[in-house]
C-alpha positions in Angstrom: -75.2 65.7 50.4 -76.6 69.2 50.3 -74.4 72.3 49.7 -74.8 75.5 51.7 -72.9 78.7 50.7 -70.0 76.6 49.3 -69.8 74.3 52.4 -71.0 70.8 52.7 -73.9 69.8 54.9 -73.4 66.6 56.8 -74.9 64.6 59.6 -71.5 63.5 60.9 -71.3 65.1 64.4 -68.5 62.9 65.5 -64.8 63.7 64.8 -65.6 66.9 62.7 -67.9 69.9 63.2 -69.2 70.9 59.8 -70.6 74.0 58.3 -74.3 73.4 58.0 -74.4 70.4 60.3 -77.7 70.0 62.0 -77.0 70.1 65.7 -79.6 70.8 68.5 -78.9 74.5 68.4 -78.8 74.7 64.6 -76.3 75.0 61.8 -72.6 75.4 62.6 -70.4 77.8 60.7 -67.6 75.7 59.3 -66.1 72.2 58.9 -63.3 71.9 61.5 -61.9 69.0 63.6 -63.3 69.1 67.1 -60.3 69.8 69.4 -60.1 67.9 72.7 -61.0 70.1 75.8 -58.3 72.0 77.5 -57.6 70.6 81.0 -57.5 73.1 83.9 -53.8 72.5 84.5 -52.6 72.7 81.0 -49.7 75.1 80.5 -50.4 75.7 76.8 -52.2 79.0 76.2 -54.5 77.7 73.4 -55.8 80.0 70.8 -59.5 80.6 70.8 -61.3 78.4 68.2 -64.0 79.0 65.7 -66.3 76.9 67.9 -65.6 79.4 70.8 -66.2 82.4 68.6 -69.5 81.3 67.3 -70.7 79.5 70.5 -74.4 80.1 71.3 -75.2 81.8 68.0 -78.7 81.1 66.6 -79.2 79.0 63.5 -80.4 81.9 61.4 -77.3 83.9 62.4 -75.0 81.1 61.6 -76.4 81.0 58.1 -75.7 84.7 57.8 -72.1 84.1 58.9 -71.7 81.3 56.4 -72.7 83.6 53.5 -70.1 86.2 54.7 -67.2 83.7 54.5 -64.9 82.7 51.6 -62.2 80.1 51.4 -58.6 80.1 50.1 -55.9 77.5 49.8 -52.3 78.3 50.6 -49.5 76.0 49.5 -46.7 75.1 52.0 -44.3 78.1 52.4 -46.7 80.7 51.1 -47.4 83.9 53.1 -51.1 84.3 54.2 -50.3 87.9 55.1 -47.1 89.9 55.8 -46.1 92.1 58.7 -46.9 95.7 57.7 -49.6 94.8 55.2 -53.2 96.3 55.7 -55.2 94.3 58.3 -58.5 93.7 56.5 -59.7 90.2 57.3 -60.1 87.6 60.1 -59.0 84.0 59.4 -59.9 80.6 60.6 -57.6 77.7 59.8 -59.6 74.8 58.5 -56.9 72.4 57.4 -53.1 72.3 57.6 -50.7 74.3 59.8 -49.8 78.0 60.0 -47.0 79.7 61.9 -47.2 83.3 63.1 -43.8 85.0 63.1 -42.2 88.3 63.9 -39.2 89.6 62.1 -36.8 91.8 64.0 -33.5 92.8 62.2 -32.0 91.2 59.1 -33.2 87.5 58.9 -34.1 87.3 62.7 -37.3 85.4 63.1 -39.4 84.8 66.2 -42.1 82.2 66.1 -45.0 83.6 68.0 -47.4 80.6 67.6 -48.0 77.4 65.6 -51.7 77.2 64.6 -53.6 74.0 64.0 -57.1 73.5 62.4 -60.0 75.4 64.0 -57.9 78.3 65.5 -58.8 81.9 64.7 -56.0 84.4 63.7 -55.6 87.9 62.4 -58.2 89.1 65.0 -56.3 92.4 65.8 -57.7 93.9 62.4 -60.1 96.1 64.4 -57.5 97.8 66.4 -54.4 97.8 64.1 -54.4 99.2 60.6 -51.3 97.1 59.8 -50.4 93.5 60.5 -48.1 93.2 63.5 -46.7 89.8 62.4 -46.5 87.5 59.4 -48.6 84.3 58.8 -47.0 81.5 56.8 -48.5 78.2 55.8 -46.2 75.6 57.3 -48.0 72.9 55.2 -50.7 73.0 52.5 -53.5 74.9 54.3 -57.2 75.8 53.8 -58.3 79.0 55.4 -61.8 80.5 55.9 -61.8 84.4 55.6 -64.2 87.0 56.6 -63.6 90.7 55.6 -63.3 93.5 58.2 -66.5 95.1 56.8 -68.4 92.0 56.9 -67.2 91.1 60.5 -68.1 94.7 61.7 -71.6 94.2 60.3 -71.7 90.9 62.1 -70.7 92.4 65.5 -73.6 94.9 65.2 -76.1 92.3 64.1 -75.3 89.4 66.4 -74.5 90.4 70.0 -73.4 86.9 70.9 -70.5 87.0 68.4 -69.5 90.4 69.8 -69.4 89.0 73.4 -67.4 85.9 72.2 -65.0 88.2 70.3 -64.3 90.3 73.5 -63.6 87.0 75.3 -61.2 86.1 72.5 -59.3 89.4 72.8 -59.1 89.2 76.6 -57.7 85.7 76.5 -55.0 86.8 74.0 -54.2 89.8 76.2 -53.7 87.5 79.2 -51.6 85.2 77.1 -49.3 88.1 76.1 -49.0 89.4 79.7 -48.0 85.9 81.0 -45.6 85.5 78.2 -43.8 88.7 78.9 -43.7 87.9 82.6 -42.3 84.4 81.9 -39.7 85.8 79.5 -38.4 88.4 81.9 -38.1 86.0 84.9 -36.8 82.8 83.4 -33.6 81.4 81.9 -33.5 80.1 78.3 -33.3 76.4 79.5 -36.6 76.9 81.5 -38.3 78.5 78.5 -37.1 75.5 76.4 -38.4 72.9 78.8 -41.8 74.8 79.0 -42.2 75.2 75.3 -41.4 71.4 74.8 -44.0 70.5 77.4 -46.5 72.7 75.7 -45.8 71.3 72.2 -46.1 67.8 73.7 -49.5 68.7 75.1 -50.9 70.2 71.9 -49.2 68.1 69.2 -48.0 65.0 71.0 -49.3 61.5 71.0 -48.2 58.7 73.3 -45.7 56.0 72.2 -44.0 53.4 74.3 -41.0 55.5 75.1 -42.9 58.7 75.9 -44.8 61.5 74.1 -43.9 62.0 70.5 -44.3 65.6 69.3 -45.7 65.2 65.8 -43.9 68.2 64.3 -40.6 68.4 62.4 -38.7 70.9 64.6 -35.2 72.1 64.1 -33.0 73.6 66.8 -33.4 76.9 65.0 -37.2 76.6 65.2 -37.0 76.0 69.0 -34.6 79.0 69.3 -37.1 81.1 67.5 -39.9 80.0 69.8 -38.1 80.9 73.0 -36.0 84.0 71.8 -32.5 82.6 72.1 -29.6 81.3 69.8 -29.6 77.9 68.0 -26.4 77.1 69.8 -27.9 77.6 73.2 -30.8 75.4 72.3 -28.4 72.7 71.1 -26.5 72.8 74.4 -29.7 72.6 76.4 -31.2 69.7 74.4 -28.0 67.7 75.0 -28.4 68.3 78.7 -32.1 67.3 78.6 -31.2 64.1 76.9 -28.5 63.3 79.5 -31.2 63.8 82.2 -33.5 61.4 80.4 -36.1 64.1 79.7 -36.2 63.6 75.9 -34.7 62.0 72.9 -34.7 62.6 69.1 -36.1 60.2 66.6 -36.3 60.8 62.9 -36.4 64.6 63.2 -39.0 64.4 66.0 -38.7 64.8 69.7 -40.0 62.3 72.2 -40.3 63.7 75.7 -40.9 62.2 79.1 -43.7 64.6 80.1 -43.9 63.7 83.8 -40.1 64.1 84.1 -40.1 67.3 82.2 -42.9 68.7 84.3 -41.0 67.8 87.5 -37.9 69.3 86.2 -39.7 72.6 85.4 -41.1 72.7 88.9 -37.9 71.7 90.7 -36.0 74.4 88.9 -38.6 77.0 89.9 -38.3 76.0 93.5 -34.5 75.9 93.4 -34.4 79.5 91.9 -36.7 80.6 94.7 -34.6 78.7 97.4 -37.6 76.6 98.3 -37.3 72.9 99.5 -38.2 70.3 96.9 -41.4 68.2 97.6 -40.4 64.5 98.4 -41.6 63.2 95.0 -39.1 65.6 93.2 -36.3 65.3 95.7 -36.3 61.5 95.3 -35.7 61.7 91.5 
């Protein structure tokens, strides 16, 4: 196995996409798991991946990108960057899991996103001098880092990366706008149902009794994701359990995705005083 700029070169184009891998269009920037495609009706606003950011880039430019990257390991619970710190780098999560959180008031935490391998974060470093939120390694994590100066150089040198980066920022802006609209027009139980469905799509796998969300989530975590209190989440989870929408097993949730999706839809129709479609009305 040959080594290129600290990354391994491999001919394994299957389950992982590797830095230096020889694909038809040339060498790829980094070694990341290939994520499944996002279906058109997915409700989860996926973060742009490294594959998206460097899509269509020529082999010689990919080699240049590789030379600009460094790697760093972050043990579980360690901050990658803190809100208010200087924003000077772009990050790509290679292994592990990272939470992006915002702190408002003493000890009040809001989880903005849970990142999995291949996702890009810290991208606001060109528009904001200070970090707007905190990134924490939820488990032992490996991160690829490119400095602000190197990335600016890259944007000037490789137009394809610049165009992909614009798309990345546009998708993030659309995500924020949708989130604000949803937050202001929904009740907490609706947001909880939606986030459970989103988490099941991104982190779930099928088991005989439903879709297991492969994350250890506390009631406090869910409250921080939807902007409400732990007590409210506990009450709503009990209601969902009585309705057969989910159950708890060994600190993980198993959800009935089709029932949960129908519940969300039926509640939206009810709040708008619209008749239920027959499939929902019969349940």
